[in-house]
NUKOLBA-308175 format. One record per residue (C-alpha): residue in three letters; x, y, z. Coordinates in steps of 0.02 Angstrom, whole numbers, plus 32768, in hexadecimal, padded with zeros to 4 digits. Example, Ala and Ser with C-alpha at 12.3 -4.5 7.8 and 13.67 -1.06 7.14 Angstrom:
BEGIN
ALA82677F1F8186/SER82AC7FCB8165/
END
This chain:
BEGIN
UNKE4936A641D86/UNKE4926AD11CE9/UNKE4F66B8A1CF5/UNKE48F6C181CC2/UNKE4D46CA11C37/UNKE4DC6D4A1C7D/UNKE5156DD31C04/UNKE5386E921C31/UNKE5AF6F201BC1/UNKE62D6F4D1C0C/UNKE6BA6FB91BF9/UNKE77D6F671BE2/UNKE7C36F3B1C97/UNKE7F66E831CAF/UNKE7796E631D55/UNKE6DB6E4D1D8F/UNKE68C6E711E46/UNKE6446DD01E89/UNKE5856E081EBF/UNKE5506E011E1B/UNKE5286D461E38/UNKE57C6D0A1D96/UNKE5F96C871D53/UNKE6936CD21CEE/UNKE6EC6C851C62/UNKE79F6C981C6C/UNKE8226C301BEF/UNKE8BC6C6A1C55/UNKE88C6C3C1D05/UNKE8466B901CBA/UNKE78C6BB41CFA/UNKE71A6B651C75/UNKE68E6BCA1C6D/UNKE6266B341BFB/UNKE6476AC21CA4/UNKE5B56A8D1D09/UNKE6166AA61DAA/UNKE67C6B091E02/UNKE7126AA91E08/UNKE7B26AC91DAB/UNKE7B76A9C1CEF/UNKE8776A721CA9/UNKE8946B2F1C38/UNKE83B6B311B90/UNKE8916B241AFE/UNKE87B6BE81A92/UNKE8276BED19E4/UNKE8726C6C196A/UNKE8D06C9F19CB/UNKE83A6CDD1A33/UNKE8036CB61AEB/UNKE7696D071B48/UNKE78F6DA81BA3/UNKE7C76D671C4B/UNKE7746D641CF8/UNKE7D06D3F1D91/UNKE76A6CCB1E17/UNKE7B56C9B1EA9/UNKE7BE6BD31E9F/UNKE76C6BBC1F33/UNKE6DC6C301EE6/UNKE6286BCD1F1D/UNKE5B46B9F1E9A/UNKE53D6C4B1EA6/UNKE4A86BE81E75/UNKE4B66B8D1F02/UNKE4F66BF71F8E/UNKE4B16CD21F95/UNKE5546CF61FF3/UNKE59C6D871F72/UNKE4FE6DC81F6A/UNKE50E6E6B1FD0/UNKE4796EA91FD0/UNKE3F06E0D1FF3/UNKE4546D902030/UNKE44A6D1920CC/UNKE4B86D212150/UNKE5756CF52134/UNKE5F36C8A217D/UNKE6826CF521B9/UNKE6E36C8D2122/UNKE6686CD320A1/UNKE67B6D692100/UNKE7476D7420D3/UNKE72A6D3F2050/UNKE6A66DC32026/UNKE73E6E342060/UNKE7AF6E172010/UNKE7676E6A1F59/UNKE7076EF91FA7/UNKE7A96F761F6A/UNKE78F6F2B1EBA/UNKE6E76F351EB0/UNKE6F26FE61EED/UNKE75B70071E6E/UNKE6FF6FC11DF1/UNKE661701B1E2C/UNKE6B270B41E09/UNKE68071131D34/UNKE70071391CCE/UNKE6EE717E1C09/UNKE6BD70CF1B9D/UNKE70970C91AF2/UNKE68E706A1A5C/UNKE7416FF81A5E/UNKE7476FE41B0F/UNKE6886F871B0B/UNKE6916EE01B37/UNKE6226E521B46/UNKE6326DE41BEF/UNKE5F16D381BDA/UNKE5D46CBC1C5C/UNKE5C66BF51C1F/UNKE5246BB91BF2/UNKE5266B241B7A/UNKE4896B7A1B18/UNKE4DC6C261B2F/UNKE4FF6C351A6C/UNKE4336C3A1A43/UNKE41A6CB51AD5/UNKE4A06D2A1A85/UNKE4516D3319EE/UNKE3A56D571A61/UNKE3E86DE81AAC/UNKE3EA6E7F1A55/UNKE46F6EF21AA1/UNKE4E76E3D1A64/UNKE4B66DF819D1/UNKE5166E2C192D/UNKE4C26D9C18B6/UNKE5316D8C1832/UNKE5A96E24187A/UNKE5EF6D8C18FD/UNKE6A56D5418C1/UNKE6F56C9E18B5/UNKE7486CB21964/UNKE6B06CFB19CA/UNKE6416C7A1964/UNKE6936C0B19B0/UNKE6BC6C3C1A55/UNKE61C6C791A79/UNKE5BF6BD91A37/UNKE5566C3619BE/UNKE5C36BCD1937/UNKE52C6B7A18BC/UNKE4CA6BD7190B/UNKE4CC6C611871/UNKE4E66C5417C7/UNKE5A86C3117A3/UNKE5CF6CC11738/UNKE6026D5A1789/UNKE5BF6E10177A/UNKE5F66EBE17D0/UNKE5836F31181F/UNKE5A26F90177F/UNKE5416F27170D/UNKE4DD6EF3178F/UNKE48D6FA11795/UNKE4896F9D16D4/UNKE4216F0816BD/UNKE3996F51174E/UNKE3AC6FF616F1/UNKE3836FA01642/UNKE2CA6F56169A/UNKE2A6701116CE/UNKE2C970481622/UNKE2506FCD15C4/UNKE1CB6FD5165A/UNKE1D870A61638/UNKE1DA70941576/UNKE142701D1570/UNKE0D0709A15F4/UNKE0E7701A1691/UNKE0837095170A/UNKE10670E51766/UNKE0C870771818/UNKE10D6FCC17AD/UNKE1AC703017B9/UNKE1A170541861/UNKE17F6F9A188D/UNKE1F06F651814/UNKE27F6FC2187D/UNKE23D6F9B1944/UNKE2446EDC1910/UNKE2FA6F1718D4/UNKE30C6F511980/UNKE2D56EC419E0/UNKE34B6E6D1977/UNKE3F76ED51977/UNKE3FC6F7F19CA/UNKE4A36F9D1991/UNKE4716F8F18CB/UNKE3CF6FD818E7/UNKE439707E1923/UNKE4B7706D18AB/UNKE42970661823/UNKE3C771021873/UNKE45771681890/UNKE497714F17BF/UNKE3ED71761778/UNKE39C71EC17F5/UNKE37072691785/UNKE2FD71E91738/UNKE2D5717D17E6/UNKE2CD71F21863/UNKE20772261832/UNKE1E87158182A/UNKE21E714F18D6/UNKE1D871E61928/UNKE161726118F1/UNKE0E4725E188D/UNKE0FA71991881/UNKE10C7175194A/UNKE05671BD1959/UNKE011714D1908/UNKE06770C31969/UNKE03471101A00/UNKDF81710019D3/UNKDF83705119C5/UNKE026702A1A37/UNKDFD46F8F1A9D/UNKDFBE6F3D19FB/UNKE0686F5C19B1/UNKE0BC6F231A5B/UNKE1366EA01A52/UNKE1D06EC01ABB/UNKE1D46F241B6C/UNKE22F6FBC1B4E/UNKE25A70431BE8/UNKE1E970491C8C/UNKE144706E1CB2/UNKE11370C01D5C/UNKE06F70E41D96/UNKE004711D1E24/UNKDFEB70671E6E/UNKE0BA70731E93/UNKE0B171161F03/UNKE13570E51F81/UNKE196707B1F22/UNKE1F170D11E93/UNKE28270E61EDD/UNKE2AC70271EE7/UNKE264700C1E39/UNKE2E6707E1DE5/UNKE35B6FE21E32/UNKE30C6F6A1DA0/UNKE34B6FE21D18/UNKE3FA6F711CED/UNKE4716FF81CF9/UNKE4A070BF1CFA/UNKE42E712C1CA4/UNKE45471D91C5E/UNKE3C272111C0A/UNKE31E71E81C36/UNKE27172331BC6/UNKE1E3721D1C26/UNKE12072401BFC/UNKE07A72341C38/UNKE01D71F41B93/UNKDFB572951BAC/UNKDFD072EB1B0D/UNKE03A72861A92/UNKE05F730119F7/UNKDFA2732319EF/UNKDF52729A19FC/UNKDF0872CA1AB5/UNKDF13723E1B33/UNKDF6771851B0C/UNKDF9071631BAD/UNKE02170E41BC2/UNKE02C70DE1AFF/UNKE08F71711B10/UNKE12271071B4A/UNKE13A710A1A89/UNKE16C71B01A89/UNKE1E971941B12/UNKE22D71121AC3/UNKE233716119FB/UNKE27B72231A57/UNKE31971941AA6/UNKE337715919EC/UNKE34D71F319A3/UNKE3BC72361A3E/UNKE43C718E1A18/UNKE41871A41963/UNKE43A7278195F/UNKE4AA728B19F6/UNKE4FC72031A23/UNKE4C471B21AB3/UNKE4C7711F1AFE/UNKE42F70A81AD5/UNKE46770321B67/UNKE46770E61BCD/UNKE3C071281B7E/UNKE312711A1C0C/UNKE28071221BB2/UNKE1E071391C26/UNKE120714C1C1D/UNKE0D071871CD7/UNKE01B711C1CD7/UNKDF9A71791D3A/UNKDF18716B1CE4/UNKDEB671901C48/UNKDE2371E71C0F/UNKDE3071A71B50/UNKDD8671441B5D/UNKDDAA70E71AC8/UNKDE4C70A51B0D/UNKDDE770751BC2/UNKDD656FF71B5E/UNKDDF96FAD1B04/UNKDE276F0E1B45/UNKDEE46F0C1B08/UNKDEFE6FAB1B4A/UNKDF966F7C1BB8/UNKDF8F70171C2C/UNKDF2D70491CDA/UNKDE8070391CA2/UNKDE2C70CD1D1C/UNKDE3D718E1D04/UNKDEBA72051CFD/UNKDF0D72421DB1/UNKDEF072F21DC7/UNKDF1E73781E41/UNKDF84734C1EEB/UNKDF8B72941EB1/UNKDFD072AA1E28/UNKE06373321E53/UNKE09272981EDC/UNKE0A4721A1E58/UNKE11072931DF5/UNKE18072CA1E7B/UNKE1A172191EB6/UNKE1CF71E61E0D/UNKE24E728D1E0C/UNKE29E72621EA9/UNKE2A471B31E68/UNKE31B71CA1DEA/UNKE37E72501E43/UNKE3A171DE1EC3/UNKE3CC71421E4B/UNKE41A71B81DC2/UNKE45572501E1A/UNKE4AC72931D75/UNKE412725E1CF7/UNKE3BE72D61C8E/UNKE30972D81C8E/UNKE2AE72FE1C10/UNKE1FD731F1C00/UNKE17172F71B67/UNKE0E273021B35/UNKE078733C1BE0/UNKDFDD73A71BC1/UNKDFF474671BDD/UNKDF8B746A1C82/UNKE01D741D1CC6/UNKE0BA74261C59/UNKE0E674BC1CA4/UNKE0BC74AD1D3C/UNKE14174111D53/UNKE1B674741CF0/UNKE1B875041D51/UNKE1A674851DF6/UNKE27074301DBE/UNKE2CA74A91D4B/UNKE321750B1DE7/UNKE33C745B1E46/UNKE34C73BF1DB4/UNKE3B173B11D13/UNKE31073BB1CA2/UNKE2B6740D1C17/UNKE21E740A1BCD/UNKE22F73E31B09/UNKE19174221AD2/UNKE19874C51B23/UNKE24374E91B22/UNKE29874741A89/UNKE20F74A91A19/UNKE22575571A57/UNKE2ED755C1A26/UNKE2CF75131992/UNKE2477578193A/UNKE2D576111976/UNKE34775A21930/UNKE2DA75A9188F/UNKE2B3766918A3/UNKE38C768F18AE/UNKE38576271810/UNKE2F2767917C7/UNKE32C772C17DB/UNKE3C77705178B/UNKE36B76C016E0/UNKE315776C16F2/UNKE3D677C716DE/UNKE3D677F51793/UNKE479784217CD/UNKE46D77E21866/UNKE3F477A61909/UNKE3D3785F1944/UNKE351785118B4/UNKE2D877EF18F9/UNKE2A078901935/UNKE24D78B618D0/UNKE1E2782E18AB/UNKE132781A18E8/UNKE0F1776E1910/UNKE0497721190D/UNKE02B7694198A/UNKDFA976071988/UNKDF9275B61A09/UNKDFAA75EB1AB7/UNKDFF075331B04/UNKE081750E1B52/UNKE0CE74E01AB0/UNKE0B575961A70/UNKE0C475DB1B06/UNKE16B75901B09/UNKE19B75D91A5C/UNKE16776871A7D/UNKE1CB76B91B26/UNKE25176801AD3/UNKE23476E61A3F/UNKE21577661AAB/UNKE2AB774C1B0D/UNKE2FF77541A57/UNKE2BB77F51A29/UNKE2F0784E1ABD/UNKE3B478011AD3/UNKE3D677F61A05/UNKE34B789A19DC/UNKE37D79151A5E/UNKE2B379181A8C/UNKE281794B1B3C/UNKE20878B31B70/UNKE17479371B6E/UNKE19B79551AB9/UNKE1C478B51A94/UNKE117787D1AD2/UNKE0CF78D31A3B/UNKE11A786319B7/UNKE0AA77D519F1/UNKDFFC778C19D5/UNKDFBD770A1A2C/UNKDF2376B319DE/UNKDEC4760F1A3E/UNKDE2D75BC1A06/UNKDDCC76571A26/UNKDE2A76DB19D6/UNKDE9E774E19FD/UNKDEC3776E1ABA/UNKDEDB782E1AFD/UNKDEBF786A1B9C/UNKDE06784A1BB7/UNKDE36777A1B9B/UNKDDFE77351C48/UNKDE8176C21C7D/UNKDE96761D1CD5/UNKDF27762B1D3E/UNKDF8975C31D4F/UNKDF7B756D1CA4/UNKDFA3760C1C49/UNKE00B76721CB9/UNKE05F766E1C2A/UNKE00176C51BAC/UNKDFD877511C36/UNKE07177CD1C14/UNKE03977C61B4C/UNKDF9977D31B77/UNKDFAD78621BD7/UNKE01C78C51B5B/UNKDF8D78AC1ADA/UNKDF21791D1AD8/UNKDE6B78FB1A83/UNKDE41797E1A12/UNKDDA379AB19A0/UNKDE137954190D/UNKDE6078D71954/UNKDDC9789719FD/UNKDDEF77ED1A7F/UNKDDBF775919FB/UNKDDDE77A8194F/UNKDDFE772F18D8/UNKDEA977041898/UNKDE8B775417DB/UNKDE6277E4183D/UNKDF0277CF18A1/UNKDF5B77BC181A/UNKDF1A783D17AD/UNKDF1878CF1825/UNKDFCE78B21881/UNKE02B789B17E6/UNKE083781D1839/UNKE11A77CA17D5/UNKE11277221832/UNKE09F7697184D/UNKE0AB760E18C4/UNKE049758318FE/UNKE02F75031981/UNKDF7E74EF1985/UNKDF7E74291950/UNKDEE4748718E7/UNKDF067422183A/UNKDEBD74B117B0/UNKDED175571825/UNKDF3375A617B2/UNKDEBA75C51721/UNKDEDA76021667/UNKDEAE769916AA/UNKDF1E76BF1739/UNKDFA8766C16CD/UNKDF6D76DF1629/UNKDF81777316B2/UNKE02B775216F1/UNKE06077461632/UNKE02377F2160D/UNKE05D7850168F/UNKE10E77F516A3/UNKE18777E3161B/UNKE1D9774D1680/UNKE15A77231702/UNKE18576AF179F/UNKE103761A179A/UNKE11D7588181F/UNKE093751D183D/UNKE0EC74AF18A9/UNKE05C74371903/UNKE07F7372190A/UNKE05372FA18C1/UNKE02A73331804/UNKDF687317181B/UNKDF7773991898/UNKDFF574271849/UNKDF9E74CF1816/UNKDFC674D61760/UNKE033746A16E8/UNKE0C274971688/UNKE06D749A15F4/UNKDFE174F71637/UNKE0567585166A/UNKE0C0758E15B5/UNKE00775981551/UNKDFDF761B15BC/UNKE079767815BF/UNKE0B7764C1537/UNKE15B75FF156E/UNKE18D768815C9/UNKE18276641680/UNKE1FD7635170C/UNKE1AF759B1728/UNKE1C0750C17A8/UNKE156748B1807/UNKE14D7425189D/UNKE14C7380182E/UNKE19E734A176B/UNKE141738416EB/UNKE18773941640/UNKE1D8742B15DA/UNKE14174A8156D/UNKE139750B14D5/UNKE0E1759714C9/UNKE0487583145E/UNKE07F764413F3/UNKE140763613EF/UNKE16475A6141F/UNKE1E675C21478/UNKE21A754714FF/UNKE1EA755C15A6/UNKE26074E81638/UNKE1FC748D16A8/UNKE25C74A5174A/UNKE236743017E5/UNKE25C747E188F/UNKE26F73BF18D4/UNKE2A973DD19AB/UNKE33B735B1967/UNKE38973DF1945/UNKE38E74151A01/UNKE378739B1A84/UNKE3FC731F1A44/UNKE49373911A4E/UNKE43574051AF6/UNKE42073621B52/UNKE4D7732C1B15/UNKE53B73D31B61/UNKE4C673E11BFA/UNKE51A73281C2F/UNKE5CD73541BD6/UNKE5D073E41C3E/UNKE59873AE1CF1/UNKE50574341CF5/UNKE49074191D7C/UNKE3F874911D07/UNKE3CC749E1C6F/UNKE3C775691C66/UNKE37275E31BCE/UNKE41776211BA8/UNKE44475611B6F/UNKE3A975491AF7/UNKE3CA76061AC3/UNKE49075CE1A92/UNKE43275351A2D/UNKE3DD75A019B8/UNKE47875F719A9/UNKE4EC7571197E/UNKE46575221904/UNKE45175C0188D/UNKE4F775F01899/UNKE52775281840/UNKE4C5756017AD/UNKE52F757B16FA/UNKE52475F91683/UNKE4E1759215FF/UNKE4577550167E/UNKE41675F71681/UNKE40A762F15E1/UNKE3A3757915C7/UNKE33175AC1667/UNKE36B754716E2/UNKE34D75841790/UNKE3A774E617E3/UNKE435747D17BB/UNKE43673DC1776/UNKE3CC736417DB/UNKE45172CE178A/UNKE4D7732717F7/UNKE48B731718A8/UNKE4F672C11900/UNKE58F735618E0/UNKE4F473E318FA/UNKE4DC73911993/UNKE58A739E19CD/UNKE582746119AA/UNKE4E574781A03/UNKE54174131AA7/UNKE5F8747B1A82/UNKE58975131AA3/UNKE51D74E81B3F/UNKE5CD74B81B78/UNKE60D75581B6B/UNKE56875A51BB9/UNKE56C75261C48/UNKE623756D1C66/UNKE5F676191C61/UNKE57775F71CEF/UNKE5D6759D1D50/UNKE58274F51D32/UNKE61874901CF1/UNKE69274121D21/UNKE731745E1D4E/UNKE78973E01CBE/UNKE706742B1C45/UNKE73E74CE1C87/UNKE7FF74C01C39/UNKE7D3747D1B96/UNKE76375131B6E/UNKE7ED75801BCC/UNKE87E75271B47/UNKE7FA752A1AAD/UNKE815759D1A0A/UNKE78D75FE19C8/UNKE756756B1960/UNKE73175111A0C/UNKE7A8748319BC/UNKE7D4741B1A4F/UNKE717743B1AAB/UNKE6E973FB19FD/UNKE73F734219EE/UNKE713733E1AB9/UNKE65673291A91/UNKE66F72B219FA/UNKE6E372541A53/UNKE64772461ABF/UNKE5E272151A4B/UNKE5AD713E1A43/UNKE5D470FD1981/UNKE56370531963/UNKE5E36FF3193D/UNKE5D56F33195F/UNKE65F6F181A23/UNKE6D46E941A2D/UNKE69E6DE81AA4/UNKE7406D8E1A71/UNKE8026DD61A8B/UNKE8906D8C1A89/UNKE8F36D3A1AF7/UNKE9786D991B36/UNKE8F56E191B6D/UNKE8C26D971BE8/UNKE9716DC31C3C/UNKE9346E601C76/UNKE91A6EA11D19/UNKE8BD6F271D85/UNKE9476F7A1D8D/UNKE95B6F8C1CBC/UNKE8BD6FF91CBF/
END
């Protein structure tokens, strides 16, 4: 009988529950993990003073492959002796089930005996270290001879992979090729992948996520190599709760999409999984989430994309997209299943089409720990950008926002989320009344300016209603007025785009913005790059480099055509917001995410700008500092949760004893962040003498 290898990450405690049907390796009790029977073997000798971390196993324990008596969920009836043996370890199982805060140095790998365990470890992306196994690990884990003899640290390995990326960049390789190169690394060695991404997040974020992930999603069925995350379909209704137990363990955050509006590319169905996977990679690299505690999800409710339905390689459901009550029943069952399985998990909605996005958010935001990054995250990062722009313009404080007049091109979920948050900021920071603040906004859709004469569709355009009512149609600016007319006659100071219409900001529009403003604020926010309303070069040319520019996708800095003035091409990346927001919400123990938490996040980002960055036209801090940025955002979110009465007592105690710089709270957040380091897999022999009481 050949035993089976089992791997699992686990905190540094010396005992393991019996209900896992696994063999355990222990040098201390003489149990030989490589044995093919349950008969006790003579104590094995320690190699270089190390042994596999000990696991207590009763000497009369039965072979799990022969008898399922230790499976407490699906086992056949136990005999009296078996039940007594089971009960004897019940309190221990309960103790092991209680979670404690994990530290990087406490993470270990629990291994069971198998004559082929070495090759299986090397093919497991979570545990594989490649040439990073030290001598003791190679000997004890059975990988000696299976990897090259020379040892390389994770720093050396990351440097080598980075040099490969540099060669691809300098040879002008397509970004999708670089994306595939990184995905192959992730399939081999997750720890090294996240180490590389963390160290070079400024350059690799656009490769891992937008805009490159858009091209990946268009071809996701063909690029598919390894299953990641979970797919829930309309055919799974009634089974979603039980399906969640197919996932390997605890989950702290879920990113879910239905693939109906992927990055402005339209309905991509099950290919939307690429968005969820890429977003969570940024949660790990930017926020410090443990990659073993994140769950990417795609709700496959069909697709209306004819090219996908006619594609014989498309791996999603080959049917039309669900609508109406059937659609919302799928959403509701999924939400209930996640909350029942992981009651404290944060759920982030991603790339749902407008007609569903607002309604889903409204339905669940007050009862679940959830938010929509397209609506709320984008709004918060734009608000942070506006606050940063005010500093570049020489504004004394945030109250200067009341002087700004905004033209928003795009009345979808993202656009209306942005203007709603800006409107609140004008009221709270600017000191205007709600009615007065409405006069600072002009909303445009594909039919032109939206005024009180527009007939709106409900509930899809409910968010537009208060802005439409406040904008009275006039002879100068009638309903449906063109963008150039609106910009000219409104004398707007800020032009924002969330339309996904490439080239919408024409040369005439941009030039007019430059003529009526010394430093016009121009934010083409649509993703990917092919959908941007204008490029940085076009904005710099039309305004002679005077614009305060920020885009959704990355662009290069550009110079004015006349003066040669360098215009900073800022990127309003949601990466500034969502990792810190999620981290703060989870660490505080909050039950919901409030609008005030999002506003606090935006303020935290603008407060991190240095005087030198402001002089250079930067409206966001450097993305390479994203770990520290996320930590500062998390601190503000935690403090806001405490003000709202949502924070845990232990967190409130830290806040109450902290100084004005939030030193203790910042350290609390930093300690909770995952660091991609190789975990130890073997320990000194003396460690094997510990018992449960030692922990």
